[in-house]
N, C-alpha and C positions, 0 to 999 in steps of 0.2 A: 255515955252517948246521948241519953235522953236530954241531958242538960244542954248540949250543943244544939240539938233539934229544937228545943224549946226557945233558946235564944235566937235561932234563925227565924223561927216562926214569928216571934215577937218583933224582930226587925222588919219582916215583910209586912206585918200588920201596921207598924208605925209608918212605913213607906206609903202604904195605901192611904192611910189617914192624912198624911202630909200632902200627898198628891191631890186628894180631894179638896183639902183646904186651900192649897196654892192655886189650883185651877179656879175655884170659886173666887178667890181674891183677885186674880188676874182678870177674870171675866167681868166682875163687878166694877173694878177700877176703870175699865174701858167702857162701862155702861152698855155691855153687850147682853142681849137676851140669849137664851138657849137657842132660839130660832135663828137669830142673826149669826151666832157663832157656828151653828150647824151649816148655814148657807156658805159661810166664808171658808170653813175647813173641810166640808164634805163629810163630816162625822155626824151621824144621825142625832137628832135632838134627844131621843130616848137614851142613847148611849151616853151623851154628855151629862144628862140628868143622873144616870146611874153612876157615872164617875164621881160627880160632886156629892152624891149621897153615899159613897163608898159601898155601893151594891155590886160592883164588878171590878175586876182588875183591868187596867189599861193594857192594850197590846202594844207591841213595839212600834208598829206603823203609826198608830194614833198618838203615841207618846212623842214621836219625832215630829209629826204634823203640828201638834199643839206647841211644842217647844219652838219650832220655826215661826209659827204664827205670832207667838207672844215675845219672840226674840229673847228667849232664855234657854238655858241648857236643860237637857233631860235630867241631869243630876239635880238641878234646882227644883224642877217639878217634882221629883221623887223625894225631896228633902235631904239629899245627900250633901248639899252645899247651900250656903246662904246667898 
């Protein structure tokens, strides 16, 4: 059982890292500052910074908001698809 829990935890950690990386990539590709992205998505600047620095997990509502804004799937943002 611990092996399954360990693998699940590793997958979640990897998803969080992938989300942080992809969010930063998408934001910088569009030359958006944290402030501008915050204004456009109604997600606080501080929250966006924490997401990119992998300091907090994204909630479902913000995940969907960001996916729609960047015209990508939530699976893409989480690193579940390329």
